[in-house]
C-alpha positions in Angstrom: -90.1 13.4 -31.0 -86.6 12.6 -29.2 -87.0 15.9 -27.2 -89.9 14.0 -25.3 -87.4 11.4 -23.9 -86.3 11.5 -20.2 -86.3 7.7 -19.4 -86.8 4.2 -20.5 -90.4 4.6 -20.4 -90.8 7.6 -22.8 -88.3 6.0 -25.0 -90.6 3.1 -25.6 -93.8 5.3 -25.7 -91.9 7.1 -28.5 -91.0 4.2 -30.6 -94.7 2.7 -30.3 -95.5 5.7 -32.6 -93.3 4.5 -35.2 -94.2 1.6 -37.3 -91.8 -1.3 -36.9 -89.9 -0.2 -34.2 -91.2 -2.2 -31.2 -93.4 -5.4 -30.8 -94.6 -7.1 -27.3 -96.0 -10.3 -26.4 -98.1 -11.7 -23.7 -97.1 -15.4 -24.2 -95.2 -16.9 -21.2 -91.2 -17.2 -21.6 -88.5 -18.6 -19.5 -85.7 -15.8 -18.9 -83.2 -18.9 -18.9 -81.9 -19.0 -22.4 -85.4 -19.0 -24.1 -86.1 -15.2 -24.0 -82.6 -14.7 -25.9 -83.4 -17.5 -28.1 -86.6 -15.9 -29.1 -85.1 -12.6 -30.0 -82.2 -13.9 -31.6 -84.6 -14.5 -34.6 -86.7 -11.5 -34.1 -84.0 -8.6 -34.2 -80.7 -9.3 -32.6 -78.4 -9.1 -35.7 -74.7 -8.4 -35.1 -72.3 -11.2 -34.6 -75.1 -13.6 -33.3 -75.2 -17.1 -34.7 -77.3 -17.1 -38.1 -80.3 -17.1 -38.7 -80.5 -13.6 -37.3 -81.7 -10.1 -38.6 -82.0 -6.5 -37.5 -85.7 -6.2 -36.3 -87.9 -4.2 -33.7 -87.2 -4.1 -30.1 -89.3 -6.4 -28.0 -91.3 -6.5 -24.7 -92.2 -9.9 -22.9 -95.0 -9.3 -20.7 -95.1 -12.6 -19.1 -91.9 -13.9 -17.6 -91.7 -17.5 -16.2 -90.9 -16.9 -12.2 -91.5 -13.4 -12.1 -95.2 -12.9 -12.4 -94.7 -8.9 -11.7 -91.8 -8.2 -14.3 -91.5 -7.3 -18.0 -88.6 -7.4 -20.0 -87.4 -5.4 -22.8 -84.6 -6.4 -25.1 -83.2 -4.8 -28.5 -84.0 -1.3 -27.7 -80.7 0.0 -29.4 -80.3 -3.3 -31.8 -80.7 -0.8 -34.8 -78.9 2.2 -35.9 -82.1 3.5 -37.3 -83.7 3.2 -34.0 -80.7 4.7 -32.2 -81.2 7.6 -34.5 -84.8 8.0 -33.6 -84.1 7.8 -29.9 -81.2 10.3 -30.0 -83.0 12.7 -32.7 -80.2 12.2 -35.4 -79.9 10.7 -38.8 -78.2 7.5 -38.5 -75.1 8.2 -40.5 -74.4 11.4 -38.4 -74.6 9.8 -34.9 -70.9 9.7 -34.5 -70.8 13.4 -35.3 -73.4 14.1 -32.6 -71.7 12.2 -29.9 -68.5 13.8 -30.8 -70.0 17.3 -30.1 -71.5 15.9 -27.2 -68.5 14.9 -25.6 -66.8 18.3 -26.2 -69.4 20.0 -24.8 -71.0 17.8 -21.7 -73.5 18.9 -19.3 -72.9 17.7 -16.0 -75.5 15.7 -14.1 -77.3 17.0 -10.8 -78.7 15.6 -7.7 -82.2 15.8 -7.0 -84.6 15.5 -3.7 -85.7 12.3 -2.6 -89.4 13.0 -3.8 -88.0 13.0 -7.4 -86.3 9.7 -7.2 -88.8 7.5 -9.1 -86.2 4.6 -8.7 -87.1 4.4 -5.0 -90.6 4.0 -5.3 -90.4 0.3 -3.9 -87.4 -0.7 -1.7 -86.2 -4.0 -0.8 -83.5 -4.1 1.8 -80.9 -7.0 2.0 -81.6 -7.4 5.8 -85.3 -8.2 5.1 -86.1 -12.0 5.5 -86.2 -13.6 2.3 -84.3 -11.0 0.4 -82.9 -12.4 -2.9 -81.8 -10.3 -5.9 -82.1 -13.4 -8.0 -86.0 -13.0 -7.5 -86.3 -9.5 -7.3 -84.3 -8.6 -10.5 -85.5 -10.8 -13.6 -82.1 -10.9 -15.2 -82.2 -13.5 -18.1 -79.2 -15.9 -19.4 -78.4 -15.7 -23.1 -77.7 -19.6 -23.5 -78.0 -22.5 -21.3 -74.4 -22.7 -20.7 -74.0 -19.3 -19.2 -72.4 -18.9 -15.6 -75.7 -17.5 -14.3 -78.2 -14.8 -14.8 -76.6 -11.6 -16.1 -77.2 -7.8 -15.9 -76.2 -6.7 -19.2 -77.4 -3.2 -19.2 -76.6 -2.0 -15.8 -75.3 1.6 -15.5 -72.6 1.0 -12.9 -71.7 4.1 -10.6 -69.0 5.0 -8.4 -66.6 7.7 -7.3 -62.9 7.4 -6.6 -61.7 7.4 -2.9 -59.0 9.8 -3.6 -60.2 12.4 -6.0 -63.8 12.2 -5.5 -64.4 12.1 -9.4 -67.2 10.0 -10.4 -67.6 7.6 -13.3 -70.6 5.4 -14.9 -69.6 2.3 -17.1 -71.2 -1.0 -18.2 -69.9 -4.5 -16.9 -70.7 -8.0 -17.0 -72.7 -8.9 -13.9 -73.6 -12.3 -13.0 -76.1 -12.9 -10.1 -74.1 -15.4 -7.9 -76.3 -15.6 -4.8 -79.1 -13.9 -2.7 -77.2 -10.9 -2.0 -73.8 -11.3 -4.1 -73.1 -10.5 -7.8 -69.8 -10.8 -9.5 -68.5 -7.9 -11.9 -66.1 -8.7 -14.6 -63.5 -6.0 -15.5 -61.4 -6.0 -18.8 -58.0 -5.6 -17.3 -56.7 -2.0 -17.5 -59.6 -0.8 -19.6 -62.2 0.6 -17.3 -62.0 3.9 -14.8 -64.1 1.7 -12.2 -61.5 -0.8 -12.2 -58.9 1.7 -11.1 -61.3 3.0 -8.3 -61.8 -0.6 -7.0 -58.0 -1.0 -7.0 -57.4 1.9 -5.0 -60.3 1.2 -2.7 -58.8 -2.3 -2.1 -55.4 -1.1 -1.4 -56.8 0.7 1.6 -58.9 -2.3 2.5 -62.0 -0.6 1.9 -65.2 -1.6 0.3 -66.3 0.5 -2.9 -69.8 1.8 -2.7 -71.5 1.2 -6.4 -75.1 1.7 -7.6 -76.3 -0.2 -10.7 -79.0 1.7 -12.4 -81.0 -0.6 -15.0 -83.6 0.7 -17.6 -82.7 4.5 -18.2 -82.7 7.0 -21.1 -80.9 5.2 -23.9 -78.6 8.6 -24.4 -77.0 7.3 -20.8 -76.5 3.9 -22.2 -74.6 5.2 -25.6 -72.7 7.8 -23.5 -71.6 5.2 -20.8 -69.7 3.3 -23.7 -66.9 5.9 -24.2 -63.4 5.0 -23.3 -60.0 6.5 -22.8 -58.2 8.6 -24.4 -61.5 10.4 -25.5 -62.9 10.2 -21.9 -59.8 10.3 -19.7 -60.0 9.2 -15.9 -62.2 11.9 -14.0 -64.5 12.4 -17.1 -68.0 11.5 -16.1 -69.7 10.3 -19.2 -73.3 11.1 -17.5 -72.2 14.6 -19.2 -72.4 13.1 -22.8 -76.0 12.2 -22.2 -76.7 15.5 -20.5 -75.3 17.1 -23.9 -77.4 15.0 -26.1 -80.5 16.0 -24.4 -79.6 19.6 -23.6 -80.7 18.7 -19.9 -78.6 17.2 -17.1 -79.1 13.6 -16.0 -81.0 13.4 -12.7 -79.1 11.5 -10.0 -80.6 10.5 -6.6 -78.9 9.7 -3.2 -79.0 6.0 -2.4 -80.6 4.7 0.7 -78.0 2.1 1.9 -74.6 3.3 0.7 -72.9 6.7 0.4 -73.4 6.8 -3.5 -75.8 8.1 -6.0 -77.8 6.4 -8.9 -79.9 7.6 -11.9 -83.1 8.9 -10.3 -85.6 7.7 -13.1 -84.2 4.0 -13.5 -86.3 1.1 -13.4 -84.2 -0.8 -11.1 -81.4 0.1 -8.9 -79.0 -2.2 -7.1 -77.3 -0.6 -4.3 -73.7 -2.4 -2.9 -70.3 -2.4 -2.2 -67.4 -4.1 -4.3 -65.6 -6.0 -1.3 -61.8 -5.8 -1.2 -59.9 -8.8 -1.4 -62.9 -10.8 -2.4 -63.3 -13.1 -5.4 -65.4 -16.1 -6.5 -65.2 -18.2 -9.9 -67.7 -16.6 -12.2 -68.9 -20.2 -13.1 -69.1 -21.3 -9.6 -73.0 -22.1 -9.9 -72.8 -24.0 -13.1 -69.2 -25.4 -13.6 -69.6 -24.9 -17.4 -66.3 -22.9 -17.7 -68.1 -20.2 -19.5 -69.4 -16.9 -18.7 -71.8 -15.5 -21.5 -71.8 -14.6 -25.0 -69.7 -11.6 -25.8 -69.7 -9.2 -28.7 -67.1 -11.2 -30.9 -69.8 -13.8 -31.2 -68.0 -16.3 -28.9 -68.9 -17.3 -25.3 -66.3 -15.6 -23.0 -64.3 -18.1 -20.6 -65.3 -17.7 -16.9 -62.3 -16.5 -14.9 -61.2 -18.0 -11.7 -61.3 -14.7 -9.9 -63.7 -12.0 -10.4 -64.4 -9.2 -7.8 -67.9 -9.4 -5.7 -70.4 -7.0 -5.0 -72.4 -7.5 -1.6 -75.8 -6.2 -2.5 -77.3 -3.8 0.3 -80.8 -3.1 -1.4 -82.8 -3.2 -4.5 -85.1 -0.4 -5.5 -87.5 0.1 -8.3 -90.3 2.1 -9.8 -93.9 0.8 -9.7 -94.3 -2.1 -12.2 -90.4 -2.0 -13.3 -89.5 -3.0 -16.6 -85.9 -5.1 -17.0 -83.8 -4.2 -19.9 -81.4 -6.5 -21.2 -79.2 -7.4 -24.5 -77.8 -10.3 -26.2 -74.2 -10.1 -25.8 -73.0 -10.2 -29.4 -76.1 -8.4 -31.0 -76.4 -5.3 -33.1 -77.1 -3.6 -29.7 -73.7 -3.9 -28.4 -72.6 -2.5 -32.1 -74.7 0.6 -31.4 -73.5 1.0 -27.7 -69.9 0.6 -28.4 -69.6 1.3 -31.9 -71.0 4.8 -32.1 -68.7 6.3 -29.4 -66.0 4.7 -31.2 -66.8 6.5 -34.5 -67.1 9.7 -32.5 -63.6 9.0 -30.8 -61.9 8.5 -34.2 -63.7 11.4 -35.8 -62.3 13.5 -32.9 -58.7 12.6 -32.9 -58.2 12.4 -36.6 -60.3 15.6 -37.1 -57.9 17.4 -34.8 -54.7 16.1 -36.7 -56.0 16.5 -40.4 -59.4 18.5 -40.5 -61.5 18.1 -43.4 -59.9 14.8 -44.7 -62.1 12.2 -42.9 -65.9 12.4 -44.0 -67.2 9.6 -41.9 -66.5 6.8 -39.9 -68.4 3.4 -39.2 -67.4 0.9 -36.4 -68.9 -2.0 -38.4 -71.3 -4.8 -37.1 -68.9 -7.5 -38.2 -66.4 -6.1 -35.7 -69.1 -6.0 -33.0 -68.4 -2.1 -32.8 -64.8 -2.6 -31.5 -62.6 -4.5 -33.9 -63.0 -2.9 -36.8 -63.8 0.4 -38.5 -64.3 2.0 -42.0 -62.8 5.4 -42.5 -64.1 7.3 -45.5 -61.0 9.7 -46.5 -61.0 12.4 -49.0 -57.6 13.3 -50.8 -58.0 16.8 -52.3 -54.5 17.5 -53.4 -51.3 15.3 -54.3 -50.0 15.7 -50.8 -53.0 14.0 -49.1 -51.6 10.9 -50.9 -50.4 8.8 -47.8 -52.4 10.6 -45.2 -55.0 8.2 -45.3 -52.6 5.7 -43.7 -51.8 8.0 -41.2 -55.4 8.7 -40.3 -55.8 4.9 -39.6 -52.8 5.0 -37.3 -54.4 7.8 -35.2 -57.6 5.7 -35.1 -55.6 3.0 -33.5 -54.7 5.5 -30.8 -58.2 7.0 -30.6 -59.6 3.5 -29.7 -56.8 1.0 -28.7 -59.2 -2.2 -28.8 -59.7 -1.3 -32.5 -58.0 -4.4 -34.7 -58.7 -3.7 -38.4 -59.1 -0.1 -40.2 -60.5 -0.1 -43.8 -59.8 3.0 -45.7 -62.2 4.0 -48.5 -62.7 6.8 -50.7 -65.6 9.5 -50.7 -67.4 7.8 -53.4 -67.8 4.7 -51.3 -70.8 4.4 -48.5 -68.7 3.4 -45.4 -72.1 2.1 -43.9 -72.5 -0.5 -46.7 -70.0 -3.5 -46.4 -70.9 -4.7 -49.9 -69.7 -1.3 -51.0 -66.6 -1.6 -48.9 -65.8 -4.9 -50.2 -66.4 -3.6 -53.8 -63.7 -1.0 -53.0 -61.4 -3.8 -51.7 -61.9 -5.8 -54.9 -61.2 -3.2 -57.4 -59.0 -0.7 -55.5 -56.9 -3.0 -53.5 -53.9 -5.1 -54.0 -52.9 -7.5 -51.0 -49.0 -7.2 -51.5 -49.2 -3.4 -51.6 -52.2 -2.1 -49.6 -51.8 -4.2 -46.3 -50.2 -2.4 -43.4 -49.5 -4.7 -40.5 -48.6 -3.5 -36.8 -47.7 -6.7 -34.9 -47.6 -7.1 -31.3 -49.8 -4.6 -30.1 -52.4 -5.0 -27.1 -55.8 -5.1 -28.4 -59.1 -7.0 -26.6 -58.9 -10.3 -24.4 -62.0 -11.3 -25.9 -60.5 -12.0 -29.3 -59.8 -15.9 -29.4 -57.4 -15.6 -31.9 -55.1 -13.3 -30.1 -53.5 -16.0 -28.1 -50.3 -17.9 -28.3 -52.0 -21.1 -28.9 -52.9 -19.7 -32.3 -49.6 -18.3 -33.3 -46.1 -18.6 -31.5 -45.5 -15.2 -32.3 -48.2 -13.8 -30.1 -46.3 -13.1 -26.6 -49.4 -13.0 -24.6 -53.4 -13.3 -24.3 -55.0 -10.3 -25.9 -52.0 -9.2 -28.4 -53.1 -8.6 -31.8 -51.7 -7.7 -35.2 -53.4 -4.4 -36.0 -54.0 -4.3 -39.8 -54.7 -1.5 -42.2 -56.4 -2.3 -45.5 -55.8 0.6 -47.7 -58.8 0.6 -50.4 -58.4 4.0 -51.7 -57.3 5.0 -55.0 -53.9 6.7 -55.6 -54.5 10.7 -55.8 -53.2 10.9 -59.6 -55.3 8.0 -60.6 -58.8 9.2 -59.4 -60.4 9.8 -62.8 -59.3 6.3 -64.1 -61.3 4.8 -61.2 -64.5 6.9 -61.5 -67.8 5.1 -61.1 -70.6 4.9 -63.7 -72.6 8.0 -63.4 -76.2 7.7 -63.5 -79.0 10.0 -63.9 -80.0 11.6 -60.6 -83.6 11.3 -60.1 -86.4 11.3 -57.3 -88.0 7.7 -57.7 -91.0 9.0 -55.8 -92.4 10.2 -59.2 -92.7 6.7 -60.3 -93.1 4.8 -57.0 -95.0 7.1 -54.7 -93.7 7.0 -50.7 -90.4 5.7 -52.0 -87.3 6.8 -49.8 -83.9 5.7 -50.0 
């Protein structure tokens, strides 16, 4: 079924054939806080304030202030649903992406008549142009700095090398033709490209494609060192689909965009031009981020000057709730692939699986399932955890478990901690390491030993059994039967 997916619309159509994976409503909804407030209950999951749950994707067909728009949210807010969309068993998604990164299929440029994203064109020099009216970007909460594009595939190329890159950034609609763009310091390739262009006093042309094949959205979330500078993550999506991503030439800037996107914003990142992210609200807050807290609005964020907005006919806006399970899917599965790749090269066959858990937002926490096959494997599990920190520098906590523990079941992981772990012997701390600036506890105000905001103590929780004690820790063995004999249609 996943073989039929080429864009957002075919993904929606495929999910419509699977019970419980997508719903829609014609009841009017306000995109300002209300839309996300509804979906928080329906299916956000992740680190969202409780009550929440994992549920279906949802399409809103009646958007207040945008009579011709529809908005989809939660497309990737379920690991099972990501499995359907990528044609892979959910627990093997990290392996799928690992293979795709290793064998990318480069994107290709298509002719203008194949650029579905340019069926309707709005140019910034037209009377009454206002990106805020053309793009139905929601806010997550009433405190947000403004409407945010949360699923924009930002695409640009480097002025020095000509190499291209795609990433997802926090984009706030600031005015009729201005959008602010937040960069995590030192963590994104587009940030390097912007700085190089700015050093020359030149704008950086950039396209923002919204509403695309979910394989692109997942692939765009890889980070260094797995995908170093110069690696175009669109090749990951090409490998997943066994077909190159189609790009189209933009109409008002020297750049390309994703040809079958629902919306494309064409613009330029202006050199030496900054705004306060919350200049229109004064709340001091940006939007809810993946750790479950609302981010602080920086005093200086770069600005995109919008040149045009192009769309498909009857476009579908795609958005996410910042701390939802959707972020876990997009950030966490590439994290798993990165760890599998690097640890697999260092010690083949020992790591059986990796889960970037929901409680860590897909970034802060990983569970590594490690198999000790001989006495000399003792201690290698801790080496694997150290390598994981290198594979994904934003990782804060690693839980190590044995092969008989399901790393995707946090109850099982905590069981292993309670029965196979002693705090004075099995905690390994690595203090004073740069992690992620969105962790509010990584700040000198919380602990005077923290030298700068964003520095954390990385911690390993070794919940594995000593190799020479494995028989003593053998789990109770139950008869292996097929319950469908007694409960027809039952599946695990």
